[in-house]
All heavy atoms as TSV, in Angstrom:
chain	resi	resn	atom	element	x	y	z
A	1	LEU	N	N	208.313	97.784	82.507
A	1	LEU	CA	C	208.157	97.138	83.775
A	1	LEU	C	C	209.344	97.297	84.671
A	1	LEU	O	O	209.353	97.010	85.874
A	1	LEU	CB	C	207.819	95.556	83.511
A	1	LEU	CG	C	206.427	95.316	83.046
A	1	LEU	CD1	C	206.255	93.941	82.758
A	1	LEU	CD2	C	205.363	95.792	84.142
A	2	GLU	N	N	210.498	97.427	84.031
A	2	GLU	CA	C	211.772	97.507	84.795
A	2	GLU	C	C	211.706	98.617	85.873
A	2	GLU	O	O	212.422	98.465	86.969
A	2	GLU	CB	C	212.991	97.709	83.954
A	2	GLU	CG	C	213.391	96.461	83.117
A	2	GLU	CD	C	213.717	95.312	84.050
A	2	GLU	OE1	O	214.534	95.468	84.944
A	2	GLU	OE2	O	213.196	94.229	83.767
A	3	GLN	N	N	211.010	99.639	85.659
A	3	GLN	CA	C	210.823	100.756	86.699
A	3	GLN	C	C	210.181	100.154	87.955
A	3	GLN	O	O	210.355	100.668	89.097
A	3	GLN	CB	C	209.988	101.845	86.244
A	3	GLN	CG	C	210.525	102.598	84.999
A	3	GLN	CD	C	209.908	102.015	83.712
A	3	GLN	OE1	O	209.598	100.760	83.576
A	3	GLN	NE2	N	209.842	102.863	82.696
A	4	ALA	N	N	209.509	99.100	87.793
A	4	ALA	CA	C	208.777	98.504	88.990
A	4	ALA	C	C	209.547	97.354	89.537
A	4	ALA	O	O	208.992	96.683	90.427
A	4	ALA	CB	C	207.366	98.094	88.516
A	5	LYS	N	N	210.723	97.188	89.295
A	5	LYS	CA	C	211.472	95.958	89.762
A	5	LYS	C	C	211.698	95.904	91.302
A	5	LYS	O	O	211.874	94.786	91.797
A	5	LYS	CB	C	212.795	95.841	89.088
A	5	LYS	CG	C	213.750	96.816	89.413
A	5	LYS	CD	C	215.059	96.700	88.696
A	5	LYS	CE	C	216.000	97.775	89.280
A	5	LYS	NZ	N	216.891	98.306	88.458
A	6	ASP	N	N	211.550	97.067	91.997
A	6	ASP	CA	C	211.784	96.916	93.438
A	6	ASP	C	C	210.356	96.881	94.249
A	6	ASP	O	O	210.395	96.947	95.457
A	6	ASP	CB	C	212.424	98.270	93.876
A	6	ASP	CG	C	213.883	98.236	93.322
A	6	ASP	OD1	O	214.467	97.202	93.261
A	6	ASP	OD2	O	214.294	99.329	93.048
A	7	LEU	N	N	209.277	96.683	93.465
A	7	LEU	CA	C	208.030	96.528	94.088
A	7	LEU	C	C	207.891	95.214	94.668
A	7	LEU	O	O	208.455	94.206	94.219
A	7	LEU	CB	C	206.894	96.754	93.047
A	7	LEU	CG	C	206.702	98.230	92.457
A	7	LEU	CD1	C	205.638	98.090	91.407
A	7	LEU	CD2	C	206.442	99.134	93.499
A	8	THR	N	N	207.017	95.066	95.704
A	8	THR	CA	C	206.711	93.775	96.235
A	8	THR	C	C	205.341	93.209	95.744
A	8	THR	O	O	205.104	92.066	95.783
A	8	THR	CB	C	206.724	93.813	97.808
A	8	THR	OG1	O	205.709	94.745	98.293
A	8	THR	CG2	C	208.067	94.131	98.375
A	9	ASP	N	N	204.502	94.190	95.447
A	9	ASP	CA	C	203.152	93.829	94.998
A	9	ASP	C	C	202.721	94.573	93.832
A	9	ASP	O	O	203.078	95.845	93.769
A	9	ASP	CB	C	202.029	94.096	96.110
A	9	ASP	CG	C	202.337	93.440	97.446
A	9	ASP	OD1	O	202.732	92.255	97.350
A	9	ASP	OD2	O	202.195	94.020	98.499
A	10	LEU	N	N	201.975	94.095	92.963
A	10	LEU	CA	C	201.582	94.770	91.739
A	10	LEU	C	C	199.984	94.479	91.696
A	10	LEU	O	O	199.571	93.335	91.652
A	10	LEU	CB	C	202.114	94.296	90.488
A	10	LEU	CG	C	201.938	95.022	89.154
A	10	LEU	CD1	C	202.271	96.462	89.327
A	10	LEU	CD2	C	202.734	94.393	88.038
A	11	ILE	N	N	199.103	95.456	91.678
A	11	ILE	CA	C	197.759	95.395	91.566
A	11	ILE	C	C	197.266	95.675	90.218
A	11	ILE	O	O	197.383	96.763	89.786
A	11	ILE	CB	C	197.050	96.277	92.720
A	11	ILE	CG1	C	197.612	95.897	94.071
A	11	ILE	CG2	C	195.602	96.168	92.713
A	11	ILE	CD1	C	197.238	96.888	95.198
A	12	LEU	N	N	196.508	94.873	89.618
A	12	LEU	CA	C	195.997	94.974	88.226
A	12	LEU	C	C	194.548	95.353	88.296
A	12	LEU	O	O	193.789	94.779	88.981
A	12	LEU	CB	C	196.158	93.727	87.450
A	12	LEU	CG	C	197.539	93.130	87.267
A	12	LEU	CD1	C	197.579	91.847	86.642
A	12	LEU	CD2	C	198.432	94.071	86.633
A	13	PHE	N	N	194.249	96.459	87.637
A	13	PHE	CA	C	192.836	96.903	87.562
A	13	PHE	C	C	192.268	96.675	86.236
A	13	PHE	O	O	192.828	97.083	85.219
A	13	PHE	CB	C	192.917	98.483	87.857
A	13	PHE	CG	C	191.521	99.106	88.043
A	13	PHE	CD1	C	190.828	98.943	89.181
A	13	PHE	CD2	C	191.053	99.771	86.937
A	13	PHE	CE1	C	189.493	99.545	89.163
A	13	PHE	CE2	C	189.696	100.299	86.995
A	13	PHE	CZ	C	188.963	100.222	88.121
A	14	SER	N	N	191.069	96.250	86.117
A	14	SER	CA	C	190.194	95.706	86.982
A	14	SER	C	C	189.263	94.789	86.139
A	14	SER	O	O	188.960	95.099	85.035
A	14	SER	CB	C	189.257	96.789	87.545
A	14	SER	OG	O	188.010	96.365	87.977
A	15	ALA	N	N	189.001	93.607	86.699
A	15	ALA	CA	C	188.003	92.758	86.029
A	15	ALA	C	C	186.608	93.056	86.495
A	15	ALA	O	O	186.404	93.541	87.547
A	15	ALA	CB	C	188.419	91.323	86.406
A	16	GLN	N	N	185.734	92.632	85.639
A	16	GLN	CA	C	184.322	92.922	85.923
A	16	GLN	C	C	183.595	91.594	86.151
A	16	GLN	O	O	183.957	90.604	85.520
A	16	GLN	CB	C	183.702	93.680	84.649
A	16	GLN	CG	C	182.674	94.645	84.987
A	16	GLN	CD	C	182.275	95.465	83.763
A	16	GLN	OE1	O	182.957	95.526	82.754
A	16	GLN	NE2	N	181.046	96.066	83.708
A	17	LEU	N	N	182.554	91.629	86.891
A	17	LEU	CA	C	181.786	90.380	87.123
A	17	LEU	C	C	180.500	90.483	86.146
A	17	LEU	O	O	179.951	91.512	86.036
A	17	LEU	CB	C	181.209	90.300	88.552
A	17	LEU	CG	C	182.260	90.090	89.699
A	17	LEU	CD1	C	181.695	90.118	90.954
A	17	LEU	CD2	C	182.907	88.660	89.450
A	18	ASN	N	N	180.236	89.252	85.775
A	18	ASN	CA	C	178.933	89.145	84.960
A	18	ASN	C	C	177.880	88.879	85.998
A	18	ASN	O	O	178.151	88.421	87.151
A	18	ASN	CB	C	179.065	87.952	83.990
A	18	ASN	CG	C	180.029	88.231	82.827
A	18	ASN	OD1	O	180.113	89.450	82.311
A	18	ASN	ND2	N	180.882	87.300	82.555
A	19	GLN	N	N	176.639	88.847	85.571
A	19	GLN	CA	C	175.440	88.578	86.516
A	19	GLN	C	C	175.505	87.243	87.020
A	19	GLN	O	O	175.000	87.047	88.138
A	19	GLN	CB	C	174.207	89.017	85.742
A	19	GLN	CG	C	172.939	89.010	86.636
A	19	GLN	CD	C	171.767	89.576	85.899
A	19	GLN	OE1	O	171.805	89.740	84.693
A	19	GLN	NE2	N	170.680	89.795	86.657
A	20	ASP	N	N	176.074	86.274	86.337
A	20	ASP	CA	C	176.096	84.943	86.769
A	20	ASP	C	C	177.286	84.602	87.677
A	20	ASP	O	O	177.482	83.445	88.131
A	20	ASP	CB	C	176.052	83.940	85.604
A	20	ASP	CG	C	177.368	84.046	84.810
A	20	ASP	OD1	O	178.144	84.794	84.982
A	20	ASP	OD2	O	177.335	83.308	83.714
A	21	GLY	N	N	178.051	85.598	88.002
A	21	GLY	CA	C	179.199	85.420	88.857
A	21	GLY	C	C	180.503	85.159	88.145
A	21	GLY	O	O	181.610	85.089	88.775
A	22	SER	N	N	180.440	84.902	86.844
A	22	SER	CA	C	181.717	84.660	86.092
A	22	SER	C	C	182.401	85.945	85.858
A	22	SER	O	O	181.838	87.054	85.990
A	22	SER	CB	C	181.364	83.979	84.791
A	22	SER	OG	O	180.558	84.804	84.005
A	23	LEU	N	N	183.691	85.874	85.560
A	23	LEU	CA	C	184.527	87.053	85.311
A	23	LEU	C	C	184.421	87.520	83.889
A	23	LEU	O	O	184.545	86.617	82.910
A	23	LEU	CB	C	186.040	86.729	85.703
A	23	LEU	CG	C	186.540	86.982	87.066
A	23	LEU	CD1	C	188.014	86.633	87.071
A	23	LEU	CD2	C	186.307	88.315	87.522
A	24	ASN	N	N	184.236	88.762	83.713
A	24	ASN	CA	C	184.344	89.292	82.345
A	24	ASN	C	C	185.657	90.132	82.304
A	24	ASN	O	O	185.810	91.233	82.704
A	24	ASN	CB	C	183.179	90.340	82.085
A	24	ASN	CG	C	183.301	91.036	80.776
A	24	ASN	OD1	O	184.327	90.946	80.164
A	24	ASN	ND2	N	182.249	91.769	80.533
A	25	ALA	N	N	186.649	89.483	81.823
A	25	ALA	CA	C	187.928	90.072	81.867
A	25	ALA	C	C	188.336	90.671	80.478
A	25	ALA	O	O	189.554	90.890	80.080
A	25	ALA	CB	C	189.036	89.074	82.132
A	26	SER	N	N	187.322	91.064	79.720
A	26	SER	CA	C	187.545	91.719	78.339
A	26	SER	C	C	188.466	92.848	78.389
A	26	SER	O	O	189.205	93.104	77.444
A	26	SER	CB	C	186.264	91.938	77.694
A	26	SER	OG	O	185.545	92.972	78.337
A	27	GLN	N	N	188.386	93.699	79.436
A	27	GLN	CA	C	189.238	94.758	79.584
A	27	GLN	C	C	190.813	94.505	79.761
A	27	GLN	O	O	191.625	95.206	79.457
A	27	GLN	CB	C	188.816	95.718	80.718
A	27	GLN	CG	C	187.537	96.358	80.592
A	27	GLN	CD	C	187.501	97.409	79.467
A	27	GLN	OE1	O	188.442	98.118	79.339
A	27	GLN	NE2	N	186.271	97.414	78.782
A	28	LEU	N	N	190.882	93.222	80.253
A	28	LEU	CA	C	192.306	92.780	80.553
A	28	LEU	C	C	192.885	91.872	79.310
A	28	LEU	O	O	194.035	91.562	79.382
A	28	LEU	CB	C	192.269	91.943	81.797
A	28	LEU	CG	C	191.767	92.599	82.989
A	28	LEU	CD1	C	191.720	91.694	84.121
A	28	LEU	CD2	C	192.709	93.772	83.477
A	29	ALA	N	N	192.147	91.736	78.389
A	29	ALA	CA	C	192.533	90.804	77.168
A	29	ALA	C	C	193.739	91.339	76.595
A	29	ALA	O	O	194.580	90.659	75.976
A	29	ALA	CB	C	191.416	90.561	76.273
A	30	LYS	N	N	193.929	92.679	76.485
A	30	LYS	CA	C	194.991	93.273	75.657
A	30	LYS	C	C	196.250	93.448	76.521
A	30	LYS	O	O	197.204	93.979	75.998
A	30	LYS	CB	C	194.490	94.536	75.034
A	30	LYS	CG	C	193.848	95.487	75.887
A	30	LYS	CD	C	193.089	96.614	75.107
A	30	LYS	CE	C	192.100	97.246	76.024
A	30	LYS	NZ	N	191.103	97.798	75.375
A	31	PHE	N	N	196.201	93.017	77.786
A	31	PHE	CA	C	197.326	93.208	78.657
A	31	PHE	C	C	198.413	92.195	78.220
A	31	PHE	O	O	198.101	91.087	77.979
A	31	PHE	CB	C	196.887	93.035	80.084
A	31	PHE	CG	C	197.922	93.565	81.068
A	31	PHE	CD1	C	197.944	94.901	81.314
A	31	PHE	CD2	C	198.839	92.662	81.701
A	31	PHE	CE1	C	198.809	95.386	82.274
A	31	PHE	CE2	C	199.729	93.186	82.667
A	31	PHE	CZ	C	199.740	94.456	82.904
A	32	PRO	N	N	199.695	92.513	78.318
A	32	PRO	CA	C	200.849	91.616	78.027
A	32	PRO	C	C	201.060	90.571	79.106
A	32	PRO	O	O	202.037	90.706	79.830
A	32	PRO	CB	C	201.969	92.504	77.713
A	32	PRO	CG	C	201.727	93.732	78.622
A	32	PRO	CD	C	200.262	93.814	78.573
A	33	TRP	N	N	200.170	89.638	79.193
A	33	TRP	CA	C	200.356	88.614	80.346
A	33	TRP	C	C	201.579	87.802	80.373
A	33	TRP	O	O	202.146	87.632	81.408
A	33	TRP	CB	C	199.135	87.622	80.274
A	33	TRP	CG	C	197.785	88.331	80.639
A	33	TRP	CD1	C	196.817	88.706	79.823
A	33	TRP	CD2	C	197.427	88.866	81.890
A	33	TRP	NE1	N	195.766	89.328	80.447
A	33	TRP	CE2	C	196.147	89.399	81.736
A	33	TRP	CE3	C	197.927	88.741	83.214
A	33	TRP	CZ2	C	195.511	89.985	82.827
A	33	TRP	CZ3	C	197.322	89.335	84.231
A	33	TRP	CH2	C	196.084	89.876	84.090
A	34	GLU	N	N	202.095	87.432	79.220
A	34	GLU	CA	C	203.362	86.619	79.231
A	34	GLU	C	C	204.514	87.483	79.809
A	34	GLU	O	O	205.227	87.022	80.680
A	34	GLU	CB	C	203.736	86.215	77.800
A	34	GLU	CG	C	202.898	85.047	77.368
A	34	GLU	CD	C	203.416	84.490	76.001
A	34	GLU	OE1	O	204.624	84.581	75.765
A	34	GLU	OE2	O	202.593	83.980	75.295
A	35	ASN	N	N	204.618	88.719	79.366
A	35	ASN	CA	C	205.665	89.644	79.942
A	35	ASN	C	C	205.493	89.825	81.430
A	35	ASN	O	O	206.439	89.848	82.201
A	35	ASN	CB	C	205.565	90.967	79.198
A	35	ASN	CG	C	205.874	90.928	77.795
A	35	ASN	OD1	O	206.485	89.942	77.352
A	35	ASN	ND2	N	205.615	91.989	77.063
A	36	LEU	N	N	204.279	89.994	81.939
A	36	LEU	CA	C	203.916	90.155	83.258
A	36	LEU	C	C	204.423	89.006	84.190
A	36	LEU	O	O	204.964	89.055	85.144
A	36	LEU	CB	C	202.531	90.518	83.454
A	36	LEU	CG	C	202.138	90.840	84.902
A	36	LEU	CD1	C	202.841	91.956	85.452
A	36	LEU	CD2	C	200.666	90.977	85.081
A	37	LEU	N	N	204.111	87.806	83.611
A	37	LEU	CA	C	204.497	86.565	84.309
A	37	LEU	C	C	205.935	86.351	84.425
A	37	LEU	O	O	206.538	85.955	85.469
A	37	LEU	CB	C	203.751	85.361	83.669
A	37	LEU	CG	C	202.252	85.262	83.831
A	37	LEU	CD1	C	201.678	84.104	83.115
A	37	LEU	CD2	C	201.885	85.305	85.300
A	38	VAL	N	N	206.656	86.703	83.270
A	38	VAL	CA	C	208.144	86.692	83.380
A	38	VAL	C	C	208.581	87.625	84.435
A	38	VAL	O	O	209.575	87.409	85.285
A	38	VAL	CB	C	208.731	87.000	82.027
A	38	VAL	CG1	C	210.238	87.184	82.124
A	38	VAL	CG2	C	208.424	85.822	81.052
A	39	PHE	N	N	208.155	88.884	84.455
A	39	PHE	CA	C	208.552	89.959	85.406
A	39	PHE	C	C	208.189	89.510	86.809
A	39	PHE	O	O	209.044	89.587	87.716
A	39	PHE	CB	C	207.752	91.269	85.054
A	39	PHE	CG	C	208.002	92.361	86.068
A	39	PHE	CD1	C	209.160	93.169	85.846
A	39	PHE	CD2	C	207.136	92.574	87.112
A	39	PHE	CE1	C	209.437	94.069	86.812
A	39	PHE	CE2	C	207.425	93.539	87.974
A	39	PHE	CZ	C	208.528	94.430	87.834
A	40	LYS	N	N	207.036	88.890	86.955
A	40	LYS	CA	C	206.615	88.504	88.332
A	40	LYS	C	C	207.591	87.389	88.921
A	40	LYS	O	O	208.029	87.502	89.991
A	40	LYS	CB	C	205.204	87.863	88.244
A	40	LYS	CG	C	204.821	87.186	89.524
A	40	LYS	CD	C	203.617	86.223	89.226
A	40	LYS	CE	C	203.181	85.468	90.381
A	40	LYS	NZ	N	204.090	84.658	91.136
A	41	THR	N	N	208.035	86.448	88.138
A	41	THR	CA	C	208.933	85.388	88.462
A	41	THR	C	C	210.280	85.990	88.753
A	41	THR	O	O	210.946	85.692	89.786
A	41	THR	CB	C	208.949	84.371	87.414
A	41	THR	OG1	O	207.576	83.783	87.251
A	41	THR	CG2	C	209.921	83.218	87.930
A	42	LYS	N	N	210.746	86.729	87.823
A	42	LYS	CA	C	212.254	87.361	87.910
A	42	LYS	C	C	212.380	88.192	89.110
A	42	LYS	O	O	213.335	88.127	89.798
A	42	LYS	CB	C	212.501	88.050	86.633
A	42	LYS	CG	C	213.838	88.672	86.599
A	42	LYS	CD	C	213.995	89.480	85.228
A	42	LYS	CE	C	215.377	90.201	85.326
A	42	LYS	NZ	N	215.524	91.007	84.083
A	43	HIS	N	N	211.386	89.018	89.422
A	43	HIS	CA	C	211.519	89.937	90.512
A	43	HIS	C	C	210.712	89.631	91.730
A	43	HIS	O	O	210.661	90.356	92.772
A	43	HIS	CB	C	211.099	91.370	90.084
A	43	HIS	CG	C	211.928	91.854	88.971
A	43	HIS	ND1	N	213.227	92.328	89.163
A	43	HIS	CD2	C	211.709	92.077	87.624
A	43	HIS	CE1	C	213.701	92.672	88.015
A	43	HIS	NE2	N	212.816	92.500	87.121
A	44	ARG	N	N	210.040	88.443	91.785
A	44	ARG	CA	C	209.380	87.929	92.933
A	44	ARG	C	C	208.342	88.870	93.390
A	44	ARG	O	O	208.223	89.205	94.598
A	44	ARG	CB	C	210.378	87.499	94.063
A	44	ARG	CG	C	211.396	86.460	93.597
A	44	ARG	CD	C	212.221	86.008	94.600
A	44	ARG	NE	N	211.586	85.199	95.635
A	44	ARG	CZ	C	212.021	84.711	96.676
A	44	ARG	NH1	N	213.292	84.950	97.072
A	44	ARG	NH2	N	211.351	84.048	97.496
A	45	VAL	N	N	207.550	89.362	92.569
A	45	VAL	CA	C	206.498	90.298	92.823
A	45	VAL	C	C	205.124	89.547	92.955
A	45	VAL	O	O	204.833	88.618	92.183
A	45	VAL	CB	C	206.372	91.342	91.730
A	45	VAL	CG1	C	205.094	92.231	91.864
A	45	VAL	CG2	C	207.571	92.200	91.559
A	46	ARG	N	N	204.332	89.880	93.916
A	46	ARG	CA	C	203.051	89.279	94.040
A	46	ARG	C	C	202.038	90.099	93.150
A	46	ARG	O	O	202.060	91.284	93.189
A	46	ARG	CB	C	202.552	89.308	95.481
A	46	ARG	CG	C	203.412	88.517	96.380
A	46	ARG	CD	C	202.898	88.400	97.920
A	46	ARG	NE	N	202.771	89.851	98.483
A	46	ARG	CZ	C	202.201	90.097	99.623
A	46	ARG	NH1	N	201.802	89.009	100.359
A	46	ARG	NH2	N	202.140	91.339	100.073
A	47	LEU	N	N	201.142	89.289	92.534
A	47	LEU	CA	C	200.123	89.980	91.618
A	47	LEU	C	C	198.798	89.838	92.240
A	47	LEU	O	O	198.452	88.773	92.704
A	47	LEU	CB	C	200.237	89.202	90.326
A	47	LEU	CG	C	201.385	89.334	89.463
A	47	LEU	CD1	C	201.256	88.550	88.121
A	47	LEU	CD2	C	201.761	90.826	89.153
A	48	PHE	N	N	198.062	90.885	92.151
A	48	PHE	CA	C	196.678	90.914	92.666
A	48	PHE	C	C	195.792	91.464	91.519
A	48	PHE	O	O	196.206	92.453	90.837
A	48	PHE	CB	C	196.560	91.812	93.851
A	48	PHE	CG	C	197.334	91.343	95.076
A	48	PHE	CD1	C	198.577	91.772	95.337
A	48	PHE	CD2	C	196.695	90.359	95.922
A	48	PHE	CE1	C	199.215	91.323	96.399
A	48	PHE	CE2	C	197.428	89.945	96.984
A	48	PHE	CZ	C	198.726	90.409	97.203
A	49	LEU	N	N	194.568	90.863	91.326
A	49	LEU	CA	C	193.734	91.425	90.375
A	49	LEU	C	C	192.465	91.957	91.123
A	49	LEU	O	O	191.806	91.195	91.925
A	49	LEU	CB	C	193.177	90.331	89.412
A	49	LEU	CG	C	192.060	90.605	88.493
A	49	LEU	CD1	C	192.625	91.639	87.429
A	49	LEU	CD2	C	191.705	89.357	87.633
A	50	THR	N	N	192.140	93.157	90.847
A	50	THR	CA	C	190.895	93.742	91.505
A	50	THR	C	C	189.677	93.399	90.716
A	50	THR	O	O	189.692	93.259	89.473
A	50	THR	CB	C	191.008	95.339	91.582
A	50	THR	OG1	O	191.000	95.855	90.285
A	50	THR	CG2	C	192.184	95.751	92.372
A	51	ILE	N	N	188.591	93.274	91.425
A	51	ILE	CA	C	187.282	92.954	90.791
A	51	ILE	C	C	186.404	94.171	91.093
A	51	ILE	O	O	186.087	94.585	92.166
A	51	ILE	CB	C	186.614	91.665	91.377
A	51	ILE	CG1	C	187.584	90.507	91.416
A	51	ILE	CG2	C	185.368	91.385	90.758
A	51	ILE	CD1	C	188.028	90.020	90.036
A	52	GLY	N	N	185.891	94.767	89.970
A	52	GLY	CA	C	184.981	95.959	90.107
A	52	GLY	C	C	185.717	97.216	90.318
A	52	GLY	O	O	186.900	97.169	90.225
A	53	GLY	N	N	184.970	98.287	90.660
A	53	GLY	CA	C	185.490	99.519	90.806
A	53	GLY	C	C	185.364	100.459	89.633
A	53	GLY	O	O	185.376	99.878	88.492
A	54	TRP	N	N	185.275	101.826	89.803
A	54	TRP	CA	C	185.262	102.722	88.712
A	54	TRP	C	C	184.366	102.359	87.625
A	54	TRP	O	O	184.660	102.216	86.477
A	54	TRP	CB	C	186.664	102.969	88.171
A	54	TRP	CG	C	186.807	104.266	87.453
A	54	TRP	CD1	C	186.687	104.364	86.044
A	54	TRP	CD2	C	186.982	105.521	88.029
A	54	TRP	NE1	N	186.820	105.742	85.761
A	54	TRP	CE2	C	186.991	106.442	86.967
A	54	TRP	CE3	C	187.201	106.054	89.371
A	54	TRP	CZ2	C	187.154	107.824	87.128
A	54	TRP	CZ3	C	187.318	107.372	89.406
A	54	TRP	CH2	C	187.366	108.149	88.390
A	55	GLY	N	N	183.135	102.110	87.955
A	55	GLY	CA	C	182.067	101.868	86.938
A	55	GLY	C	C	182.014	100.381	86.575
A	55	GLY	O	O	181.307	100.062	85.588
A	56	ARG	N	N	182.768	99.529	87.216
A	56	ARG	CA	C	182.745	98.130	86.776
A	56	ARG	C	C	182.209	97.293	87.934
A	56	ARG	O	O	182.521	96.097	88.053
A	56	ARG	CB	C	184.147	97.651	86.427
A	56	ARG	CG	C	184.782	98.371	85.340
A	56	ARG	CD	C	186.110	97.935	84.997
A	56	ARG	NE	N	186.569	98.668	83.847
A	56	ARG	CZ	C	187.877	98.858	83.481
A	56	ARG	NH1	N	188.740	98.222	84.247
A	56	ARG	NH2	N	188.242	99.541	82.401
A	57	SER	N	N	181.339	97.792	88.703
A	57	SER	CA	C	180.854	97.066	89.904
A	57	SER	C	C	179.355	96.732	89.850
A	57	SER	O	O	178.675	96.452	90.859
A	57	SER	CB	C	181.060	97.844	91.165
A	57	SER	OG	O	182.513	98.059	91.303
A	58	ASP	N	N	178.712	96.791	88.672
A	58	ASP	CA	C	177.292	96.539	88.545
A	58	ASP	C	C	176.750	95.321	89.183
A	58	ASP	O	O	175.757	95.355	89.860
A	58	ASP	CB	C	176.916	96.577	87.086
A	58	ASP	CG	C	177.076	97.869	86.325
A	58	ASP	OD1	O	177.153	98.809	86.984
A	58	ASP	OD2	O	177.055	97.791	85.102
A	59	HIS	N	N	177.445	94.167	89.071
A	59	HIS	CA	C	176.931	92.966	89.716
A	59	HIS	C	C	177.662	92.481	90.972
A	59	HIS	O	O	177.504	91.515	91.482
A	59	HIS	CB	C	177.041	91.875	88.728
A	59	HIS	CG	C	176.355	92.162	87.409
A	59	HIS	ND1	N	174.947	92.421	87.291
A	59	HIS	CD2	C	176.814	92.466	86.211
A	59	HIS	CE1	C	174.666	92.756	86.031
A	59	HIS	NE2	N	175.758	92.709	85.283
A	60	PHE	N	N	178.596	93.399	91.452
A	60	PHE	CA	C	179.435	93.008	92.588
A	60	PHE	C	C	178.672	92.741	93.761
A	60	PHE	O	O	178.889	91.647	94.420
A	60	PHE	CB	C	180.482	94.104	92.866
A	60	PHE	CG	C	181.449	93.646	93.874
A	60	PHE	CD1	C	182.617	93.022	93.454
A	60	PHE	CD2	C	181.293	93.933	95.158
A	60	PHE	CE1	C	183.577	92.565	94.295
A	60	PHE	CE2	C	182.277	93.500	96.132
A	60	PHE	CZ	C	183.412	92.775	95.681
A	61	ALA	N	N	177.720	93.534	94.188
A	61	ALA	CA	C	176.967	93.261	95.470
A	61	ALA	C	C	176.184	91.950	95.329
A	61	ALA	O	O	176.064	91.233	96.252
A	61	ALA	CB	C	176.078	94.374	95.779
A	62	THR	N	N	175.535	91.774	94.217
A	62	THR	CA	C	174.727	90.618	94.109
A	62	THR	C	C	175.500	89.331	94.117
A	62	THR	O	O	175.184	88.357	94.810
A	62	THR	CB	C	173.974	90.650	92.666
A	62	THR	OG1	O	173.146	91.786	92.524
A	62	THR	CG2	C	173.141	89.480	92.391
A	63	VAL	N	N	176.638	89.323	93.397
A	63	VAL	CA	C	177.527	88.101	93.425
A	63	VAL	C	C	178.122	87.899	94.826
A	63	VAL	O	O	178.115	86.796	95.299
A	63	VAL	CB	C	178.608	88.268	92.314
A	63	VAL	CG1	C	179.663	87.166	92.423
A	63	VAL	CG2	C	177.949	88.240	90.940
A	64	ALA	N	N	178.633	88.990	95.458
A	64	ALA	CA	C	179.326	88.865	96.711
A	64	ALA	C	C	178.347	88.395	97.854
A	64	ALA	O	O	178.726	87.746	98.798
A	64	ALA	CB	C	179.888	90.177	97.143
A	65	SER	N	N	177.166	88.628	97.721
A	65	SER	CA	C	176.099	88.232	98.685
A	65	SER	C	C	175.545	86.875	98.487
A	65	SER	O	O	174.728	86.411	99.287
A	65	SER	CB	C	175.045	89.290	98.886
A	65	SER	OG	O	174.190	89.328	97.620
A	66	SER	N	N	175.924	86.222	97.453
A	66	SER	CA	C	175.349	84.924	97.122
A	66	SER	C	C	176.441	83.825	97.192
A	66	SER	O	O	177.418	83.915	96.432
A	66	SER	CB	C	174.872	84.886	95.746
A	66	SER	OG	O	174.505	83.583	95.144
A	67	ASN	N	N	176.265	82.940	98.081
A	67	ASN	CA	C	177.165	81.782	98.133
A	67	ASN	C	C	177.348	80.958	96.836
A	67	ASN	O	O	178.540	80.656	96.447
A	67	ASN	CB	C	176.715	80.702	99.231
A	67	ASN	CG	C	176.890	81.210	100.550
A	67	ASN	OD1	O	177.726	82.172	100.916
A	67	ASN	ND2	N	176.043	80.674	101.545
A	68	GLU	N	N	176.278	80.832	96.155
A	68	GLU	CA	C	176.310	80.089	94.895
A	68	GLU	C	C	177.120	80.888	93.761
A	68	GLU	O	O	177.862	80.294	93.112
A	68	GLU	CB	C	174.878	79.907	94.411
A	68	GLU	CG	C	174.690	79.087	93.134
A	68	GLU	CD	C	173.242	78.912	92.696
A	68	GLU	OE1	O	172.512	78.546	93.527
A	68	GLU	OE2	O	172.937	79.190	91.502
A	69	LEU	N	N	176.806	82.121	93.706
A	69	LEU	CA	C	177.483	82.922	92.649
A	69	LEU	C	C	178.882	83.234	92.964
A	69	LEU	O	O	179.769	83.148	92.079
A	69	LEU	CB	C	176.669	84.285	92.449
A	69	LEU	CG	C	175.251	84.237	91.841
A	69	LEU	CD1	C	174.796	85.627	91.848
A	69	LEU	CD2	C	175.286	83.598	90.522
A	70	ARG	N	N	179.269	83.300	94.212
A	70	ARG	CA	C	180.725	83.546	94.582
A	70	ARG	C	C	181.503	82.236	94.201
A	70	ARG	O	O	182.676	82.271	93.872
A	70	ARG	CB	C	180.890	83.747	96.073
A	70	ARG	CG	C	180.633	85.141	96.429
A	70	ARG	CD	C	181.154	85.463	97.820
A	70	ARG	NE	N	180.934	84.419	98.820
A	70	ARG	CZ	C	179.956	84.369	99.658
A	70	ARG	NH1	N	179.002	85.282	99.547
A	70	ARG	NH2	N	179.880	83.379	100.519
A	71	ALA	N	N	180.871	81.131	94.289
A	71	ALA	CA	C	181.543	79.829	93.968
A	71	ALA	C	C	181.934	79.855	92.541
A	71	ALA	O	O	182.921	79.265	92.146
A	71	ALA	CB	C	180.771	78.599	94.438
């Protein structure tokens, strides 16, 4: 992570939506979140998490078009 210390933003790829609108973050479970949070604080980097993309968008349109599921 030290190579990224001059970044302003870090985009994490990618969480998946379940049919009911909840997040399926199983792909992200093995990510070193504690290290990332320390890095974020130390270097004042903004973190963004993408939803869907690259074969992980099966329920995206359904959830995005529903007020209830987006909530």
